[in-house]
C-alpha positions, 0 to 999 in steps of 0.5 A: 560493569567489572570492565569498567565501562558505564552501560545504562541499567534504567532509561525513562523517554516521554514525549509529549505530543499533542497538549492537552485542552478542554475540546480535545484529547491529549497525546503523551508517550512514555517509554521505560527499559531495563537491563540488569545480568549484565555479561561482559568480557564474553563475547559471542560471534557477531552474528548473534548481536545482530538477532533483534529483540522479540516480545513474546506472544503471550506477554499481553495475556499474563497475569500480574503475579508474573510480572511481580516476579519477574520484574525486576524492581518493585512498582514504586507509589508514582508507576502504580498511580500512572497504572491505575490511571491509565487504566481509570483513563481509559473508562473514560467517555470521551477518550475511550471515543477518541480511541475507537474513532483513531483506531477506525479511521487507522484500520477501517474495521469494528471488532465485534467481539474479539474474535471479528472484525467487520469492515472496512467501512471506506468499501460501504458502498460504490457507484458503476456504471456496470453495478449502480450502486455497489454494497459490501460488507467485509470481515477479518478474523483477530487474534482472539481467534486465532494466532495460527490463521488467518480468515478475511473476506466480503460479498458485494451485490451491484443493483444494475447488474443485479449479481453478487460477488465475493473474494475469501481469503485464508491465510496460516502463519508457519513461524511467527518469528520470520513472520513466514505464511501461505496462504490462497485468495479465490475472488469473481468480480469487476475491476476498473484497468489501471487501478491498483490490484487491492491484493497491494494497495495500501491505500483503502479510500484511493482505492475506494473513491475509484468505485464513485462512477470514476471508470468506465473500462471495467472487466470481469474478473475471476482470479485465484492466488496461492501466496507463501512470506517469508522472512528470510533473514534480517531486512529481507523479505521473500514473497511468491505468488501463482495467480491465475486471472481471467479477463472479461472486458465491459464498458462504455465506449470500450471496444476491446479485442485483439488478433494475436497473430494478425499475419498468420491468423487475419481472421481470429480475434479474441475479446479475452483472454487468459492468464497464469504468472508466476512471481517472485518478489523480494524486499531488502532494508537492513535497518526494517522496524516492525509493529506488531499487532494482533495478526498484523504488522505496520513497517516504521519509516524511522531509518534512514537506510534504502529498500530495496525492492525486485520484481519478477514475473512470468507469463506461463502459456498453456499451463491452466489455461495461461494464453500468453507467454512474457518477463516481467523485470522491475526495480524500485528503490526507495529511501526517506532522506533526513536532512537536517534543520532543512526537513527530509525527503522521500524519493521512489524511483522504479523501473519495469522492462517486459519482453516477450518474441510475441503480441500480448494485449496492452492490460498486460503491459506496464500502466502508469498508475492514474489517479483520477478521484478527488483523494491524494495517493503517494504511489500514483500520478495524481493528474495521469488520467486512469490508462492513459500511459500503457507500454513496456519499458517504463521509469517513475521518479518520484520526490516528496520534500517534507520542511517539518515547518521550516518556513511555517514556524517564523508565522505567528498564527501558522505556527499555532495550529503546527503546519508543516509545507511540502513540496514535490514532483514525479515524473514516468518516461513510459515507452513502447517496443516498435514491435509491440506498438506495430500490434496497434496501427489502425493500418492493420487491421479491416475495423475501426476499433479492432485493434485492442484499444481505442486510441481516443482513451490510450495514448502513447507518451514521446519517447523524449517528453516525460511525463511529469507533475510538481505538486505543494501542499500542508500536511499536519491538518486538523491533525490528519490531513494533508491537502495537495495543490497539484500542477500538470507539466506537460501534456497538457493538451490531453485534459483540461485538468492542469490543475488541482487540489487533492486533500488525504489521510497522513499521520506523523508525529 
């Protein structure tokens, strides 16, 4: 430049991610960056340098004539051949099949035309004691339908209860630049108690597997949710939820009832309840990077910066039928730490505290996320039973170490398979205050199983002993699978499943 410093005008990167063979497709990643019209010695305010490059929403719709006029340099003969090759390769049946299958596995939807997708396929069939065989069909609109409005939902039917359930959601983008949108959800369905809400779940396979006869304690749900989301500034995302929800517990050997104030009104018994909540959730990561596709965006875990996720929920009594007032405060800190030749480590620490001046039913307390399915989950305790640990004070800690082939790469035959080894540990300290726990003391109640839950199904943890499970495993199996060998370290007397092998989809290049 005129100031003497060297700046890159062109950058070309080619990655050979997966080799091509006679029986499988290969995978190449090519990146080309061209810069021009450099301006030097014209300082700007620091904030302007923080602005990330934004891809124009209509960039994919530009005609070839636009790129001919605006491309920094004409395409070389080699570039023309590459683009022609890509266009032709995409129409080869085998390659097109690979693309369709990968998109289907990752997103779970099948595109019908340019405006609609059907799925997720993983929820097409389920089975539980209440519904018997459960069949479900869902949809969502694409950017071809609208870049401003998103509609999605599903309908489900059980052959045993002969009832139709449904869910509908509508979202509207107020600003795509700041990913600002507002949405509404209405749902009438059945849910398993102690299972993560599908609205927040990022593991469809795990959520679907809980429908295969594994959950005995369920509840009929009718809920309405209004939500708002926006990137307030770079790296900081704010979400607000307003929720009203009916709980009607049902299940085998599950006699749910509670006494809101046993000492003042011992005969006032409830078998269901209604709650109204207002939740504020923030997420901050100084180096967030997202890929935007259609009306969705995916976060890339490429940075080393920690992610902070505080959340506050207020239970609103006497608002739209809400019966309880409480405060839930939680903070999650997670991070991927790169450790050089030793690989990388992923950790997540969460602390939760619930405050209430009066008794609240146990489904509203903090429930450690268990997992009785055969599908492994990063966010759940894979050998903990559903609803096994509940409380109003909870601290959980997860750590997974990825060696990235440190050991396996030294074993000839294993190295060829490109397998990678992992180890990890998960722990939870779940306790309950004396005031809240006293409400469940059977001596306070006139009859057995009339105090909120069955102690054979839900047990409290020892304040001084955390729940701990450890695991080791293999990832990059057949490029898409991860298998964990899991050991339950504490509270072994509560279950026969002290060791289990679970698998799940896992992609990491």
